[in-house]
C-alpha positions as CSV (number, residue, x, y, z in Angstrom):
1,M,-13.4,-23.6,-20.2
2,L,-10.6,-24.7,-18.1
3,R,-8.3,-23.7,-20.4
4,N,-9.9,-20.3,-20.6
5,W,-10.0,-20.1,-16.6
6,F,-6.2,-21.0,-16.7
7,T,-5.5,-18.0,-19.6
8,L,-7.6,-15.6,-17.8
9,T,-6.1,-16.5,-14.3
10,I,-2.5,-16.2,-15.5
11,V,-3.2,-12.9,-17.3
12,S,-4.2,-11.4,-14.6
13,S,-1.9,-12.3,-12.1
14,V,0.4,-11.1,-14.4
15,I,-1.1,-7.7,-14.9
16,I,-1.8,-7.4,-11.1
17,G,1.5,-8.6,-10.2
18,L,3.0,-5.4,-12.3
19,F,0.4,-3.1,-11.1
20,W,1.5,-3.6,-7.3
21,G,5.3,-3.8,-8.2
22,A,4.7,-0.1,-9.6
23,L,2.4,0.7,-6.6
24,R,5.6,0.5,-4.4
25,I,7.2,2.8,-6.4
26,Y,4.7,5.1,-6.4
27,G,2.1,4.7,-3.8
28,A,4.5,4.2,-1.0
29,L,5.3,7.4,1.6
30,P,7.5,9.8,-0.1
31,A,10.0,11.9,1.4
32,E,9.2,15.4,3.4
33,G,7.7,18.0,1.4
34,A,7.3,15.4,-1.8
35,Q,3.8,14.6,-3.2
36,V,1.6,11.1,-3.1
37,A,-1.5,10.5,-4.8
38,Y,-4.1,9.8,-2.2
39,P,-5.7,6.9,-3.8
40,L,-2.4,4.9,-4.3
41,L,-1.2,5.4,-0.8
42,L,-4.5,4.0,0.2
43,A,-4.5,1.1,-2.3
44,Y,-0.8,0.5,-1.5
45,Y,-0.7,0.4,2.3
46,Y,-4.2,-1.2,2.6
47,G,-4.4,-3.6,-0.4
48,A,-0.8,-4.9,-0.7
49,L,-0.5,-7.9,1.7
50,P,-3.9,-9.2,0.5
51,V,-3.1,-9.1,-3.1
52,S,0.0,-11.1,-2.6
53,I,-2.4,-13.4,-0.7
54,L,-4.4,-13.5,-3.2
55,L,-1.5,-14.2,-5.8
56,L,-0.2,-17.0,-4.1
57,V,-3.7,-19.0,-4.1
58,S,-3.8,-18.0,-7.9
59,V,-0.6,-19.3,-8.5
60,I,-0.8,-22.7,-6.3
61,S,-4.3,-23.3,-7.9
62,V,-3.0,-22.9,-11.5
63,A,0.0,-25.2,-10.8
64,F,-1.9,-27.6,-9.4
65,W,-4.0,-27.9,-12.6
66,W,-1.1,-27.8,-14.6
67,L,0.6,-30.5,-12.6
68,P,-1.4,-33.7,-13.8
69,L,-1.4,-32.3,-17.8
70,A,2.7,-31.8,-17.2
71,M,3.0,-35.5,-15.5
72,V,1.3,-37.2,-18.9
73,K,3.0,-34.3,-20.8
74,R,-0.7,-33.5,-22.7
75,P,-0.6,-31.2,-25.5
76,G,0.8,-27.6,-24.3
77,W,1.9,-28.4,-21.2
78,L,5.2,-26.7,-21.9
79,K,3.6,-23.5,-23.1
80,Q,1.4,-23.3,-19.7
81,G,4.2,-24.5,-17.6
82,A,5.9,-21.2,-19.1
83,Q,2.5,-19.2,-18.1
84,I,2.9,-20.4,-14.8
85,V,6.3,-19.3,-14.5
86,L,5.4,-15.9,-15.5
87,S,2.5,-16.2,-13.3
88,A,5.3,-17.3,-10.5
89,G,6.9,-14.2,-11.4
90,A,4.3,-11.7,-11.1
91,F,3.8,-13.5,-7.3
92,G,7.3,-12.4,-6.8
93,L,6.7,-9.1,-7.7
94,S,4.0,-8.6,-5.5
95,V,5.5,-10.0,-2.5
96,W,8.6,-7.4,-3.2
97,S,6.0,-4.8,-3.6
98,A,4.7,-5.8,-0.3
99,A,8.0,-6.7,1.7
100,P,8.5,-2.8,3.3
101,L,5.0,-3.7,4.9
102,T,6.5,-6.1,6.6
103,R,8.5,-3.4,9.0
104,V,6.2,-0.2,8.4
105,I,2.9,0.2,8.1
106,Y,0.5,3.5,7.9
107,R,-3.2,3.8,8.7
108,D,-5.8,6.8,8.4
109,V,-6.7,8.4,11.7
110,A,-8.5,11.5,11.0
111,E,-9.3,14.1,8.3
112,V,-10.7,17.7,8.4
113,V,-11.3,20.3,5.6
114,V,-10.1,23.9,5.6
115,P,-10.8,26.0,2.7
116,G,-8.7,25.2,0.1
117,A,-7.5,21.5,1.2
118,S,-8.7,18.5,3.1
119,V,-6.0,17.2,5.9
120,R,-5.6,13.8,6.5
121,L,-3.7,12.7,9.9
122,G,-2.1,9.2,9.6
123,V,0.4,7.2,11.7
124,S,3.3,5.2,10.0
125,A,4.2,2.5,12.9
126,A,7.6,1.0,12.5
127,A,9.5,-1.0,15.5
128,P,9.6,1.3,18.6
129,G,12.2,3.6,18.8
130,S,12.4,3.9,15.0
131,P,12.6,7.2,13.2
132,E,10.2,6.0,10.7
133,S,7.1,6.0,13.8
134,R,5.8,9.0,13.3
135,Y,2.8,11.0,12.1
136,V,2.0,11.7,8.4
137,V,0.1,14.8,7.8
138,L,-1.3,14.7,4.1
139,V,-2.8,18.2,2.9
140,C,-4.7,17.5,-0.4
141,P,-5.7,20.3,-2.5
142,G,-6.4,17.8,-5.1
143,L,-5.6,14.8,-5.8
144,L,-1.9,14.7,-4.6
145,C,-0.9,15.6,-1.1
146,R,2.1,17.3,0.1
147,V,3.2,15.1,2.7
148,T,4.7,16.2,6.3
149,Y,5.9,13.9,8.9
150,V,5.6,15.0,12.4
151,T,7.7,13.4,15.5
152,D,5.4,11.8,18.1
153,P,6.7,13.5,21.1
154,T,5.5,10.4,23.4
155,T,7.0,7.8,21.0
156,K,4.2,5.8,22.2
157,F,1.7,7.2,20.0
158,E,-0.2,6.9,23.6
159,P,-2.3,9.5,23.2
160,L,-2.9,9.2,20.1
161,A,-2.7,12.8,17.9
162,T,-6.0,14.6,16.9
163,L,-6.9,16.6,14.2
164,G,-9.3,19.8,14.4
165,V,-10.0,22.6,12.8
166,E,-9.3,26.3,14.5
167,G,-10.7,29.0,12.5
168,N,-9.5,28.3,8.9
169,V,-6.4,26.3,10.1
170,A,-5.6,22.4,10.8
171,V,-4.2,21.6,13.8
172,V,-2.5,18.2,15.1
173,R,-2.3,17.9,19.1
174,V,-1.0,15.6,21.4
175,D,-2.3,15.7,24.9
176,D,-3.5,19.7,24.2
177,R,-0.3,20.2,22.7
178,V,0.1,21.9,19.1
179,V,2.6,19.4,17.4
180,W,1.6,20.3,14.0
181,R,-0.5,23.9,12.6
182,S,-0.9,24.1,8.5
183,A,-0.3,27.6,6.9
184,P,-3.5,29.9,7.0
C-alpha cells in the first residue's frame, strides 16, 4: 500500500509540474491585442504559487519516506531515488512557473456582459512605477479573450477603476473619467 502511495505521489507530482510549466507559457498575460484562454489565466495567476507549495510538500514527504530505505539499501531503493529526482524536477518546473508571480500579480476586479461578449476588468500589479502596473481589459466573446492594457492615470490604483455598461458598450472609468470604451 505504501508503495502505491509512493508511485501515485511521484506520478501526480510530475503531471502537475508539467501542467503548471506549460501553464506559464499559455496562461500568462500576453502582449497587447493577443488572446488568452480565460480559465488558463485564472488557473495560472490564482493557482501557481499554491501548487508549488503543494509539490514541495509532496517531494519532502516522499523523500522522508524513501530516506530510511536508502540508508539500509532495501530492494528498489535506487529506482525510487530516481523517481524522487524526477519529482524534484517537477517541483523545480512548478517553481519556474510561479517565479514571475513574485513580481507581477493579476487579480480580477469586475465583469459585465455586453451583446456578443463578456468584458472583464483586472489589475496587473507590479512594483510602484513599473510599466507592468496597469489595468487589464479582457473582451471575451467565448473562451478566448482579447487583451487590452489600460494605463492607470493615478499610478496607485486609488481609486480603483470601475467597469460598467452604457447602452451596448462597456466602459472603464477612474474617478468619473472614461479611460477605456469597447467597440459598439
